[in-house]
N, C-alpha and C positions, 0 to 999 in steps of 0.2 A: 672702621677698619685704614689706616692709619695709607696716606697716598702715595705706591710706590711712584720713585722719580731716577731716570738712569740718564737723562740729560739734560745739562741746564746751564743756561748764558749766566757769568758776575761779573762783575770789573770788579776789579784792585786795585790801590792805591799802597805802595810801599809810603814811608813817611820823608814828610821832608827835611832837607839840614837849618840848625836852628838858626838863627842870625850872627855875627859875632858884633860884640860889647865896642861901646867907644867910652873910651871912660880914660880918667884922670888922678892921680896919686894924691890925695889931700891931709896931708896930717901937721899935723902944730909945729911941728920943727921940719919937716921936709915939704918946706914951701913949692919947688920946681918939681916934685915928686916924677914927675914924663907918662908915658899912656903905661892904662894896665889894664887892658879889656878884652877879655877872656872869647875865646874862640867860640862858635856857637856847637852844638851836640846834634849826632851823627840822626839823622833820623832812619828810623826801624824797616826791617824787610818783613815779603812775606816769604814765609817758606808752606809747604804742604808735609803732609806726612797721612800711610794710611794708616788707620787705627780698623780692626777689625769691629769693633763696638758699635760701626755702621756698615750697616746693609745696601744702602740707599741715599739718593741724594738731597732725602726730603727734608731736613733741618737749612738746605740752604734757602734764602729768596732769589727768583731771577732779576736781573737788572740789580739788584743790589749792591754797594758799594764797600767795600768790604779795605777799611785802610788800617796800615800802620801807624803809629805813635808819632807825629815828628818829636823832631829833637831840640831842644831848649838852648834860651838866646842865653849869649856867652854875659857876664855879668861880669862887674869893676873890681878891682884886689886881681885879676888875672885866673879866675875862674871860670873854668870850663862852662860850659851848660852840660847838660843827663843827653844821654841820648833816649832816643825817642827807641820806645820799650816794641819789639821785635811780633808781631803776629804770629800765628801755627794757624792754619784752615788743616783739618781732618778730614778725610775721604773715605772711605772704604775700600779698600784692598781691590785691587782690577778698576783703578778711576785712570783713564787715560785723562791728561792739560793738556787743549789746542788753542792757542793764536786764533782768536776771534779774529783778529781783521789780514791773518797770513795765511791760515789752514794746518803753517808749522807747529807739530808735536813737542811742546815741551816737555813732557816729562808722562813715564807710564808709570807709576804704583803699584808695583806688584810685591816690593817689601813691604814691611811693616815697623814701624820704627825709624823709617830711615831719613833725614831734613833732608826736605827739596829746597831750593830758594832761586822762585820765580818771582821776584821782584828785589830789585836795589832800592836801599833808601838812601836820600838826600846826603852829603858831606858838609859837614855845620861850615861857616863860614869864619873868617880870622880875623881877629878879634883887634883894634890898632896896638895892639901892643906888638904883635909881629911884625908891624911895617916901620917900628921905630926903626931909626939908619945913624948912621955919624953924623948924614947930614940934613938928614930930616928925624928933626930927633919926636915932632909934635904933631904923629896923622892924625887926623881930626877924620878920621874913614875907617868905616868896618868894611868884612864883606857880607852879602846877606849868603841864607844856606840855599848849598844846590838842590832842585825839586828834585823827590824821589820816581818813580815807575813806574807808570797808571798803563794797563792797559787790559783788556775787553777777552779773560775765559772761557771756554767751551770745556766742560765738565762731563767726560762720557764713558760712564758704566759697562765696565767688559765681565762678568763674572766669575771669579776665576776657578774651574773646574775641574776634576779628569776625567769625567762623564754626562755627555748632554740626552736626555731623554727628550725624544723628537719625537711626534703624533697627529691625530687629528683628535679633536676635540672630543671629550669622553673617552678616550683612549683607555683609558685607564695607568695614566703614567703619574701623576698623584697617589693614583690606589699602591702603587708601584714603589714610590719614594716612603711614603709613609708605611710601609708595611720592609725595608729594609735599613731604612736611618731615621736621625734620631728626629726627624723633620715633622711638623703637622702642618700638613695645608691639609687648604678647602675641600671639603670631597662630596659632591654632590650627582644626583645621576641627568644632567642637562647639560647641556651644551657652555661649553666657556668657564667652567666652572672657578679655573683657573687663569688670571687676569693679572696677575703677576707671575716672575720666574720665581720660583722657586728654590731654595740651597737644603741639602743634608747632607749628611755626613755618614761615610758608613767603615765602621770600625773591629779590623779583624782580632780574634784573639791574643796575636802576638803582637801587637799593636802597629798595626799599616794602617792608614787611613787612607779613603779618598771621598776627594767629594764630587756628588751628583747636583745637575742642575736642571732642573723641570720648570720647560719654558712651553710658556701658555700656545695653547693645539694651530694646528696651519690647517685651515683649507684652500679647498684650486681658486685660484686666482687670488690668492693672501698679497705679491708681487705686485697687482694694484691696486692694492689696499683695505681687500676684500677682510669682511670677520675681522681680526683683529692686524690683524700685515701681517711682517714683518718684522717688523720694528723689534723686535726682545730676540732677537737671532743673534743679533752681534751678543749676547752672553753667551752662545756654544765656540762663539770664535777659537778662544782660547782652548775649547779642550780636545784632549787627546781622541774622543774615540767616544763614538757619536750609537746611541740604543735606539732605534725604531720597532716605537710600540705599535703594536698594528690591533685591533679588534676585531678577533678569529671568524666572530660573528655577521659583519660586513657576507656584501654577495661578489664582490671582485676584490681580491688581496693584492695580487699582484699590478694591478692596478695602483690603487691606496701605498701599493709602495714607489711604486712610480711618480705618484703626486707628489709625495713629501720625499724625493730626491730630486725633481724638476722645482721643486719650490724652495728649497736651500740652494739650488746650485744656483737661481737666478739672485740669488740675495750675496755669493758670494763661494764660485765653485769649488774653491778650493779644502769646503764642503765635504765635499767627496772625498776628496781623498783618506781620510783616517779614515782611523779601522774602525770596524760598526759591527755590530749584531743587534737582529730581527728578535723579538720580544714576541708572539704570538702571546694577547688578554684575552679574560672573558670565554675560555674555553670549554664554561659550567651547561653553556646557552648552546654547546652542540656537542651533537650523540659524536661517541667513538670515531664509528666506523667515518664520518664525513672529518672528525679532526686528520686522522692519519691522512685524506684528502686532502685535502689545505694546507696542510707540512708537506707533501707531498707536490704539492706546485713551485716550492719552491727551490725541490732539486737541481735546480738549472743556475739558479742564483749564487756565486759565491762568497754572498755574506753569510758565515754561520743563524741555522734558524734553533730559537728557547722557544720553552711553552712556560709562560708562569702557570707555576701551581701552586695554593695555597699550603699544602704540604711539600712543599721541595723547595721552600724558598732558601738552605743549604746548601743545595746545588747550586742556583743560580749567587751566591757568591760567593763559588766553587770559576764556573765559569766567566763573575766579573773578575777575581782571583787571574785570573787565567788569563783573561781578555786584555790587562794592565802590564801582567808581568811584560805578555806578548811584548807589546806596545815600547816598554822602558828599555825589551832588550834590543828591540830595534836600535833604538836612539841608540 
């Protein structure tokens, strides 16, 4: 399985400007043609663009220098050097670019196919023809090209999704994602089946589309690095709504809900203000009477409760649609 990378540091280097040329015209019938050294070419710029064909940052190598081409040197006969070729770096949508030295956000790549310049190439040096004057007709010098920008950047991917699925390991998040979207996550009956975030697309008959992110399971103490920690919670920072997936066969469902809320609030308190819903999974593992009792436990909670049934996925579709339309109406 390909490695999932969502944070990586790389170095970028714009091209240097080409040096100007020192040259004098030499032709048979023009013995003193004067200076004709051309200017150097401009160094290439470095751009970043969001491309949906990439879903993580594993195509980058940590610490590698990604460089645009240098400008070429000027030539005689007033010929300018060729400009250096620009470098276009492709990242998945949702990638935030930081200046590693200052911590400043350079760009947030949300929109696709929009070029963002993050490093400017150096200007080419002037050739000696540029410096010719009436009082200095034979300049024997030219400028060197200017250096291009160089910096270390941190790429931090935060998936762009409308809904985030949060739950303990083996709560049924991946099963739900596979049932209602086009995603094909790895599913198993053991903890931490999901080791990387998965993104699925839920499309309705009228063309409305929602993106759902399945976040690897959270356990108690995740904010202290236990289990998989909270490193993947950055992928629900952009979501509009959160679905808490709770295994109904567990012993203390209210404790499970509070555990999940406490862990994500440790990462980002604002996540608790997102619209949310509780989905109870694995109802086939408990008797009907016990199921009603466990649903009643959440009667005092503000968060609405739904039950995941294999034969009522259509109901879940409608509830998700209503939840999202409510949120869009508030915005």
